[in-house]
C-alpha positions as CSV (number, residue, x, y, z in Angstrom):
1,M,-14.6,8.7,-11.0
2,T,-14.2,5.7,-9.1
3,E,-16.1,6.1,-5.6
4,R,-13.5,4.1,-3.5
5,Y,-10.9,6.6,-5.0
6,R,-12.9,9.7,-5.4
7,Q,-10.9,12.1,-3.5
8,S,-7.4,10.7,-4.8
9,E,-8.5,11.1,-8.4
10,A,-10.0,14.5,-8.1
11,F,-6.3,15.6,-6.4
12,L,-4.6,13.9,-9.4
13,S,-6.1,16.2,-11.2
14,R,-5.0,19.0,-9.5
15,T,-1.6,17.7,-9.0
16,L,-1.0,17.2,-12.6
17,Q,-1.4,21.1,-13.1
18,S,1.8,21.3,-11.2
19,V,3.5,18.2,-11.0
20,P,5.0,16.1,-13.9
21,L,3.0,12.5,-14.1
22,G,1.3,13.6,-10.5
23,A,4.2,12.2,-8.6
24,Q,8.0,12.8,-7.7
25,T,8.9,9.1,-8.3
26,F,8.0,7.2,-11.3
27,S,7.5,4.1,-9.4
28,K,4.6,6.3,-7.3
29,S,3.0,7.4,-10.8
30,T,0.1,6.4,-12.9
31,L,2.2,4.1,-14.6
32,Q,2.2,1.8,-11.8
33,Y,-1.0,2.9,-10.2
34,P,-3.4,3.2,-13.3
35,V,-6.4,5.6,-12.4
36,G,-9.8,3.9,-11.9
37,I,-8.3,1.1,-9.8
38,S,-5.8,2.7,-7.6
39,P,-4.9,4.5,-4.1
40,L,-2.7,7.5,-5.5
41,F,-1.9,9.7,-2.3
42,A,-1.5,8.3,1.1
43,I,-1.6,10.8,4.2
44,R,-0.7,8.6,6.9
45,V,1.4,5.7,7.7
46,Q,1.7,3.7,11.2
47,G,4.0,0.3,11.3
48,S,2.8,-2.0,8.7
49,H,-0.2,0.4,7.9
50,L,-0.9,3.3,5.4
51,R,-4.2,5.2,4.9
52,D,-5.0,6.9,1.6
53,L,-6.4,10.1,0.9
54,D,-9.8,8.6,0.7
55,G,-9.6,6.9,4.2
56,N,-8.6,3.6,3.0
57,E,-6.8,1.5,5.1
58,Y,-4.0,-0.9,3.5
59,V,-1.4,-3.8,4.9
60,D,1.6,-1.8,3.0
61,Y,4.2,-4.6,1.2
62,V,5.5,-1.6,-0.8
63,M,7.0,0.0,2.2
64,G,8.0,3.1,0.7
65,L,9.5,1.4,-2.1
66,C,11.9,-0.9,0.3
67,A,13.1,2.0,2.2
68,V,11.5,0.9,5.6
69,N,12.4,-1.9,7.1
70,L,11.4,-1.5,11.0
71,G,8.5,0.0,9.8
72,Y,6.7,3.2,9.4
73,A,7.0,5.9,12.4
74,D,9.3,3.1,14.3
75,P,9.3,4.5,18.1
76,D,13.2,4.2,18.3
77,V,14.0,6.0,15.1
78,N,11.5,8.7,15.7
79,A,12.7,9.4,19.2
80,A,16.3,9.9,18.3
81,V,15.2,12.2,15.3
82,A,13.2,14.2,17.6
83,A,16.0,14.5,20.2
84,Q,18.2,15.7,17.4
85,L,15.7,18.0,16.0
86,Q,16.3,20.1,19.0
87,D,20.0,20.7,18.7
88,A,20.2,20.8,14.7
89,V,19.3,19.6,11.2
90,I,22.2,21.0,8.8
91,L,25.2,22.9,10.3
92,S,27.9,25.1,9.0
93,L,30.4,22.5,10.1
94,S,30.5,19.1,10.2
95,H,28.9,17.1,13.1
96,P,29.8,14.0,15.3
97,L,27.1,11.9,14.1
98,E,28.9,12.0,10.8
99,C,31.6,9.7,12.4
100,A,29.4,7.9,14.7
101,V,27.3,6.7,11.7
102,A,30.4,5.5,9.6
103,E,32.1,3.9,12.8
104,K,29.1,1.5,13.1
105,M,28.8,0.7,9.2
106,A,32.3,-0.1,9.4
107,E,31.5,-2.3,12.7
108,I,28.5,-3.9,10.5
109,V,29.5,-4.1,7.1
110,P,32.5,-6.5,5.9
111,C,33.9,-4.2,3.2
112,A,33.4,-1.1,5.0
113,E,36.6,0.8,6.8
114,Q,35.4,4.2,5.8
115,V,32.2,5.9,4.8
116,R,31.0,8.8,2.8
117,F,26.9,9.8,2.8
118,G,24.7,11.3,0.0
119,K,21.3,11.4,0.4
120,N,19.6,8.8,-2.7
121,G,20.9,5.5,-3.9
122,S,21.7,7.0,-7.2
123,D,24.2,9.2,-5.5
124,A,26.2,6.5,-3.8
125,T,26.0,4.2,-7.1
126,S,27.2,7.4,-9.2
127,G,30.0,8.0,-6.4
128,A,31.2,4.6,-6.5
129,V,31.3,4.5,-10.3
130,R,33.4,7.9,-10.4
131,L,35.8,6.4,-7.6
132,A,36.2,3.1,-9.6
133,R,36.9,5.3,-13.1
134,A,39.5,7.5,-10.8
135,A,41.4,4.3,-9.1
136,T,41.7,2.4,-12.5
137,G,41.9,5.1,-15.2
138,R,39.0,3.1,-17.0
139,D,35.8,4.2,-18.3
140,H,33.6,1.4,-19.3
141,I,31.1,0.0,-16.6
142,L,29.6,-3.2,-16.4
143,C,26.1,-3.7,-14.5
144,C,23.6,-5.9,-13.6
145,G,20.3,-4.7,-11.8
146,Y,18.9,-1.3,-11.0
147,H,21.2,1.5,-10.1
148,G,19.4,4.7,-10.3
149,W,18.5,7.8,-12.6
150,Q,22.0,9.2,-13.5
151,D,23.4,9.3,-16.9
152,W,26.1,6.8,-16.5
153,Y,23.4,3.8,-15.6
154,I,19.8,5.1,-17.1
155,G,21.8,5.6,-20.6
156,S,22.0,1.8,-20.4
157,T,18.2,1.3,-20.4
158,V,15.0,2.2,-22.6
159,R,14.8,5.4,-20.6
160,H,17.6,7.2,-22.0
161,A,15.9,10.3,-23.2
162,G,18.4,12.9,-22.6
163,V,21.7,11.1,-22.3
164,P,24.4,11.7,-24.7
165,D,25.4,8.7,-26.9
166,A,29.0,9.2,-25.8
167,V,28.0,8.5,-22.2
168,R,25.7,5.6,-23.1
169,A,28.5,4.0,-24.9
170,L,30.0,3.5,-21.8
171,T,28.0,1.3,-19.6
172,H,27.1,-2.4,-20.7
173,P,24.3,-4.6,-19.0
174,F,24.9,-8.2,-18.4
175,P,22.2,-11.2,-17.3
176,Y,22.4,-12.2,-13.7
177,N,23.7,-15.6,-13.1
178,D,25.5,-15.7,-16.2
179,P,29.0,-15.5,-15.8
180,D,29.6,-16.3,-19.5
181,A,28.0,-13.1,-20.6
182,L,30.3,-11.4,-18.4
183,H,33.7,-12.9,-19.7
184,R,32.3,-11.8,-23.2
185,L,31.9,-8.1,-22.4
186,F,35.2,-8.3,-20.5
187,H,36.9,-9.4,-23.6
188,Q,34.9,-7.3,-25.9
189,F,36.4,-4.3,-23.7
190,S,39.6,-5.9,-22.8
191,G,41.8,-3.5,-20.6
192,Q,38.8,-0.7,-20.4
193,V,36.5,-1.7,-18.0
194,A,37.0,0.1,-14.6
195,A,34.1,-1.9,-12.6
196,V,31.4,-4.3,-12.3
197,I,28.5,-3.1,-10.5
198,M,25.8,-5.1,-9.7
199,E,22.9,-6.1,-7.1
200,P,24.5,-9.1,-5.3
201,A,20.7,-10.7,-5.6
202,N,17.4,-9.5,-6.8
203,V,14.5,-11.6,-8.2
204,V,16.8,-15.0,-7.8
205,A,19.6,-16.0,-5.7
206,P,22.9,-16.3,-6.9
207,V,23.8,-19.6,-7.9
208,P,26.8,-21.4,-6.3
209,G,30.3,-19.7,-7.0
210,F,28.5,-17.0,-9.4
211,L,29.4,-14.0,-6.8
212,E,32.9,-15.7,-6.0
213,N,32.9,-15.8,-9.8
214,V,32.2,-12.4,-10.6
215,R,34.9,-11.1,-8.2
216,E,37.6,-13.3,-9.4
217,L,37.2,-12.2,-13.0
218,A,36.6,-8.5,-11.9
219,H,40.0,-8.8,-9.9
220,D,41.9,-10.9,-12.8
221,K,40.8,-7.9,-15.6
222,G,42.0,-5.3,-13.2
223,A,38.4,-4.2,-12.5
224,L,36.7,-3.2,-9.2
225,L,33.7,-5.3,-8.0
226,I,30.7,-2.8,-6.3
227,F,27.9,-4.5,-4.9
228,D,24.8,-2.4,-5.1
229,E,23.4,-2.7,-1.5
230,T,20.8,-0.4,-1.6
231,I,18.3,-2.7,-1.2
232,T,20.1,-5.9,0.2
233,G,21.6,-3.8,2.9
234,F,20.4,-4.0,6.6
235,R,17.7,-6.4,5.1
236,F,19.1,-9.6,3.8
237,A,21.7,-9.5,6.9
238,N,22.9,-6.9,9.2
239,G,25.9,-6.7,7.0
240,G,24.1,-7.1,3.7
241,A,24.2,-9.5,1.2
242,Q,28.0,-9.5,1.3
243,Q,27.5,-10.8,4.7
244,L,25.0,-13.0,3.9
245,F,26.9,-14.9,1.0
246,G,30.2,-14.5,2.2
247,V,31.7,-12.6,-1.1
248,V,33.2,-9.2,0.2
249,P,33.3,-6.5,-2.8
250,D,35.8,-3.8,-3.2
251,L,32.9,-0.8,-2.9
252,A,29.2,-1.3,-1.9
253,V,26.6,1.4,-1.6
254,F,23.8,1.6,0.9
255,G,20.5,3.4,1.0
256,K,16.7,2.9,1.6
257,G,16.6,0.9,4.9
258,M,19.7,1.8,6.3
259,A,17.8,5.0,7.8
260,N,14.5,3.4,8.1
261,G,12.9,5.5,5.4
262,F,15.2,8.8,6.0
263,P,16.8,10.1,3.0
264,L,20.6,8.8,3.3
265,S,22.7,6.7,1.1
266,A,26.5,5.7,1.7
267,V,29.5,4.7,-0.2
268,A,31.8,2.1,2.0
269,G,35.0,0.4,0.9
270,P,38.4,-0.1,2.7
271,A,40.6,3.0,3.0
272,R,42.9,2.2,0.3
273,L,40.1,2.8,-2.0
274,M,38.0,5.7,0.1
275,R,40.9,7.8,-0.4
276,W,40.0,8.6,-3.7
277,M,36.9,10.7,-2.3
278,E,39.8,13.1,-1.6
279,E,40.4,13.2,-5.4
280,I,37.1,13.0,-7.0
281,F,34.3,15.4,-6.3
282,F,31.3,13.9,-4.3
283,S,30.1,16.6,-1.9
284,F,26.7,17.5,-0.6
285,T,25.3,20.4,1.2
286,F,23.2,17.6,3.0
287,G,25.5,15.0,3.0
288,G,25.9,15.5,6.9
289,E,22.3,16.5,7.6
290,V,21.9,15.1,11.0
291,L,18.2,13.9,11.1
292,S,18.7,11.2,8.7
293,L,22.2,10.5,10.5
294,A,20.5,10.2,13.6
295,A,17.7,7.8,12.2
296,A,20.8,5.5,10.6
297,L,22.6,5.2,14.3
298,A,19.2,4.5,15.5
299,T,18.1,2.1,13.1
300,M,21.4,0.1,12.9
301,N,21.6,-0.2,17.1
302,K,17.9,-1.8,16.8
303,L,19.1,-4.3,14.2
304,Q,22.0,-5.3,16.4
305,Q,19.8,-5.3,19.4
306,Q,16.9,-7.0,18.2
307,P,15.7,-10.1,15.7
308,V,14.6,-7.8,12.8
309,I,16.3,-9.5,10.3
310,A,15.6,-12.9,11.5
311,K,11.9,-12.0,11.6
312,L,12.0,-10.6,7.8
313,W,13.3,-14.4,7.0
314,D,10.8,-15.9,8.7
315,L,7.8,-14.1,7.6
316,G,9.1,-13.8,4.0
317,K,9.2,-18.0,4.2
318,R,5.7,-18.1,5.2
319,V,4.7,-15.5,2.3
320,Q,6.8,-17.6,-0.2
321,A,5.0,-21.1,0.8
322,G,1.9,-20.0,1.2
323,V,1.8,-18.5,-2.2
324,A,3.5,-21.5,-4.1
325,A,0.7,-23.7,-2.4
326,L,-1.8,-21.2,-3.9
327,I,-0.1,-21.1,-7.2
328,A,-0.4,-24.9,-7.5
329,Q,-4.2,-25.1,-5.8
330,Y,-5.7,-22.7,-8.7
331,A,-3.0,-24.4,-11.5
332,L,-1.6,-21.0,-12.2
333,E,1.7,-22.3,-12.7
334,D,2.0,-20.8,-16.3
335,V,0.7,-17.5,-15.3
336,L,2.8,-16.9,-11.6
337,S,5.5,-18.1,-9.9
338,V,7.2,-16.5,-6.5
339,A,10.8,-15.5,-6.9
340,G,13.4,-13.6,-4.7
341,L,14.7,-14.1,-1.3
342,P,12.0,-14.1,1.6
343,P,12.9,-10.6,2.9
344,W,12.5,-9.2,-0.5
345,S,10.0,-11.5,-3.0
346,F,8.0,-11.1,-6.1
347,L,5.6,-12.3,-8.1
348,M,6.7,-12.9,-11.5
349,F,3.8,-12.4,-13.8
350,K,3.7,-14.5,-17.5
351,P,1.7,-14.2,-20.5
352,A,-1.0,-16.9,-20.6
353,N,-3.8,-17.8,-23.1
354,G,-2.8,-14.9,-25.4
355,I,-3.5,-12.6,-22.7
356,P,-0.3,-9.9,-21.9
357,D,1.6,-10.2,-18.9
358,L,0.5,-6.9,-17.6
359,E,-2.9,-7.1,-18.0
360,I,-2.9,-10.2,-16.1
361,K,-0.7,-8.0,-13.2
362,T,-3.3,-5.2,-13.4
363,L,-6.1,-7.5,-12.5
364,F,-4.3,-8.7,-9.7
365,L,-3.4,-5.2,-8.4
366,Q,-7.1,-4.2,-9.1
367,E,-8.2,-6.8,-6.6
368,V,-6.0,-6.8,-4.1
369,W,-6.0,-3.0,-3.5
370,S,-9.7,-3.0,-3.4
371,R,-9.1,-5.6,-0.5
372,G,-6.7,-3.5,1.5
373,I,-3.6,-4.9,0.4
374,L,-0.7,-2.2,-1.1
375,T,1.3,-4.2,-3.3
376,L,3.2,-3.9,-6.3
377,G,3.7,-7.5,-6.8
378,T,6.6,-7.4,-4.2
379,H,6.5,-8.2,-0.3
380,N,8.6,-5.8,1.0
381,L,8.4,-6.8,4.4
382,S,9.2,-5.0,7.9
383,Y,9.9,-5.6,11.4
384,A,6.1,-4.1,11.9
385,H,4.5,-7.0,10.0
386,T,3.2,-9.9,12.0
387,A,2.2,-13.3,11.1
388,A,-1.3,-12.7,11.6
389,E,-1.0,-10.2,8.4
390,I,0.6,-12.6,6.6
391,D,-2.2,-14.9,7.3
392,D,-4.5,-12.4,6.2
393,L,-2.5,-11.6,3.0
394,L,-2.7,-15.2,2.0
395,L,-6.8,-15.3,2.1
396,I,-6.9,-12.3,0.1
397,Y,-4.6,-14.1,-2.3
398,N,-6.9,-17.0,-2.1
399,K,-9.7,-15.0,-3.6
400,V,-7.6,-12.9,-6.1
401,F,-5.9,-16.0,-7.5
402,E,-9.2,-17.5,-8.3
403,I,-10.2,-14.3,-9.8
404,L,-7.1,-14.7,-12.0
405,A,-7.6,-18.1,-12.7
406,E,-10.9,-17.8,-14.0
407,G,-9.9,-14.7,-15.9
408,V,-6.9,-16.5,-18.3
409,R,-9.1,-19.8,-18.4
410,S,-12.1,-17.9,-20.0
411,N,-9.9,-15.2,-21.8
412,T,-11.9,-12.3,-19.9
413,V,-9.1,-10.6,-17.9
414,R,-8.9,-7.7,-20.1
415,K,-13.2,-7.3,-19.8
416,M,-12.6,-7.4,-15.9
417,L,-10.1,-4.4,-15.7
418,K,-11.9,-1.2,-14.6
419,S,-8.8,0.8,-16.0
420,E,-6.2,0.7,-18.7
421,P,-3.4,-1.8,-18.1
422,L,-0.2,-1.2,-16.3
423,V,2.7,0.8,-18.6
424,P,6.0,-0.4,-17.7
425,V,8.7,1.9,-16.7
426,F,11.4,-0.5,-17.8
427,R,12.4,-4.0,-16.7
428,V,15.7,-4.7,-15.5
429,R,15.2,-7.8,-13.2
């Protein structure tokens, strides 16, 4: 048992008796946090900080899997939720907050005239896909990026156990920034495609004209364009990537940061399409749960009133420039690169000197976690992060990159690991 994580590892043994993988989310399980080097359970968060079960403190760059954009326990959001808690959580009738949050989204998001709420991003993507199929009378879906756990999408990945072949045959992934691949799929399934659903940006930005090309092609072929803004919404710009890039989709889905970590998602679009919500079945007992709606309204108001997005961009640029300089300093260009846009950037690991990329990434995580940085190789920034914390991050990276460079050069990465390497869930970006 590892001394630093003694209580976490003991509690994992207990948890595994009642919870598969010891976690409710793949990305929080031992697949991503290998036993022996990892914090496994958290007990308190505040601002940009997290404390694990063993009392170790971290500056958090995971931020609830990118769900927290203002910071943990944001006082304005918490105050709104606490006030609402005095009146109701769930009611037998609709609550006025359902209208207020929908109106606020229509005010902020370019494509939004009407809105329906869910709880997870998977709810929203699946609802948008069902709507597109109903509106077009077609079945096939072209997708790019990650879109949740429901059958229609996850059947197109290697994690498709339990998904019928007939369902899997209806969804077809295409690479980002590759309009030729999209053309080929439209040709292959001519007249059968209901929608293109895609993350408008992920590990790279769209090349000039790409998003416009996708929209034009989808419309030319009689399909809808759906932007999955579960992460990019309320992070890249107040109105999401569609506002940032000036390309308005037919429908968009939101989640994660729209309520600063409270469970809420949404399908948004023009009234002419959203009227199909009256025909399809997209309905939840907790779709109108008002604590999350109160959190969402407070979050969106703060986004409008304070320079949240500007700070995410400024801090993110500082991270990317610093990481790029360290990669050059330690001649790690064949091992590491920094990708993504500033508010949501990634370290990309490559195999080098015969060493698998996941072994190199595991060593990186082992070393940064032990130094009080919680990351999965991502920099999911929040309004609560500070410039001083970014400076500290880069100081820690300086030391860790030196260790990586030596491990790769001497081919001793595997010997330096104190656990088994990471196990991939699946790779879609």
